[in-house]
N, C-alpha and C positions, 0 to 999 in steps of 0.2 A: 504493501498498497505507500502511497505517494500524499504526501501535503503541497499541496499549490495555492499560490494568491496568483488569484487573474478576474479579468474582466467575466463577465456572462455574457454569453447570445443565449437566447431560451424561448422556447415555446409557451404562450402563457396559458392557462388555464384560466376556464370562467364558469365559476358554479353555479349552473341551474335546476339543480335538484341537490337535497339531502341526503346526508350518507345514510340515516336510516332507510330513505326509501332502497336505496339499493342493498341494503343489510337484509330488507325484507324478501325481496327477487331472488336471493341467494338463500337464505334460512328456507324459502317453497323449493327451491330446488332442490337441497338438501332433503326436505322432508319428504318428496315424491322421490327422491332417488332410494331412501333407506325401504322406503315402502313396494321399492321395485316398480311404480304408479307411472310407469313409461310413458302413456300419452301424456301423462299431467306436466311431466318433465318436457315433454315436445312443446308446450302450451308455452313453454318457459324460454326455450329456445329460440335463435334467431332462423332467418329463413333458410340460409346459406349452412347453417349446423342440420333443420329437417331434411335439407335434399339430402344430404352428406350420410344420413342414419338413413332415407329410401334404399340408398345402393346398398346398404351392409344387409347379408344373410340374414333371417328371421335366428339363427341358433346361434348368429355373432351378436347379434342386439344387445344385449347385459352388457358386454365387453365394451361396447363403444362409449360407454359413460365411465370406464373403468370400477373397479373393485368398490362397494359402499364403505368399506376400512378409509377407501382416502377424501371421504368426508372429515372432516374436522371435529373434534368433542367439544371442541372451543374453540373461539380468532379474535386475533383484532384487526383493525383497520389501523393501516400504515397512514396511506391518504388518499383523499379520492380527488379525480379530476376530470372535467366533463370541459369537452369540445367547445371551440369560442361559436359552436356554430347549434350547442346543445343537442347535438344528435347521433354524439358519442360519451361513453363516460368508460374509465379506466377507476379498478378501485384495487388497490396493493394491503393484502393480509397477510398477515402469520399465523397459520394454524397449529392447535396442537391436536396431536392425531395417539390412536394407538397403536401402541409396538409391541412385540416380543419381549422387548429391554424393557417397557415401561410407558412411556412417551418418548415422542421427539415430535419437533418442531422443522415447518415448511414455509416457504413464502407461495402464497398464492395470486397468479395476477386474473382479475376477473373484468370481463372487456362484455360494456353492453352497448346496446344501441335502439336507439328509439325509430319503432315501425309501427307505420301504418297509428301512430299515435299512442303506441306501448312500449316501453322500458323493454326491453329482453336481451340475452345473457348468452354469448358464448359459452363452449365447454372452457371449464379452469384451467387453466397451465400453469403446473407444479415447479417449486424453483428447490433451493438448497433451504439448507436449516441457515437462519442471519447470525446467528450465533457463532456457528463456528467460520465466518467469513472474515477475512484478513480486513482488519481495521485501521485508521491510525491510532496510536499512540498516544499523540498532543494535540487537544482541540484549544489550547493558547495562544490567541494571536497577537498577543502582546502588543506594543504601539507603529504605530503607520511609518515610525522612523527608523522598524527592521528592516524596513523593506525598499531595493531600490527603485528608482523611478519609474524605468524600464519594465523593472521584474514582472514575469507571466510567463502562461502556457495556454496552451491548447487541448482540452480534453472532452470526451463527453461521457455525458451516462446521465441517469437520474435524479434529482434532490431528494433525500430522503429526508431529510429533517436538515433545520436551522438553530446555529444558536446565537443571540445576540451578545456581542461584547462592545468596551468600550469605543475601541479602535473601529468596528466595522462588526460586518457577522460572518461567523463560521457554516460554511452548508457542508453537510455529506453527503457525496456522491455516491452513489451505487455504479461498480462500472464493470461490471459480468463478475467475477470472482472476489472481488475486493471492493472495500468502502473507502473514497477518499475527501479528505478535508480540504477545502479551497473557503481561502479568507480572501474576503470581499471588504475593501474600504467603505468606510461611513458614506462616502460621499457618492459612489457607485452604486449602493444598494437598492434596492426599487421595491415595491410592496409587492413588483409582481412575481419576486425571485421564490416562491414555494414550494414546499412539498409536492410530488410527480411531476413537477415543469422538468423538460429535459433539456441538457443543454446538449449543442452541436457545433 
């Protein structure tokens, strides 16, 4: 993992729907899946997912959704990002799952799309245990004088969280299998730099 001092180029989210609304959709998906109520599950999924499901042989359709053990026992929302046009949304959650060794965690990316006036979702995309990801050891930004005026770098990733400090704001960025700390001077901090925004 690395620590950077950079200026951010960002894709901006626009919150047009509450976290609770998307939780309700995902919770309904899990309830239907655990009950093997696949028709109910299909009513929640996007049209693209429905088309994919129709191509799966009947005997293999339960596996289309994955094992129900991959539904989390509980989960926490890391961030919610809604597109500028309000037609799509991404919610990153960290789920706790039952495992042979007890419990384990994994990130899950939930994609939602507005179709015919209703929010529908894609099948979840599973990630790794965030506790096992390499992280920046030092989030102390220090003073602006610690950085040369031309100091900087370019990198891409998703803003996971932020920490405001006297000299500016520290953004924790996820880049594949590691987390980097990005230091942004107070003069360059924007209210648009929020969790879920993508740096490129």
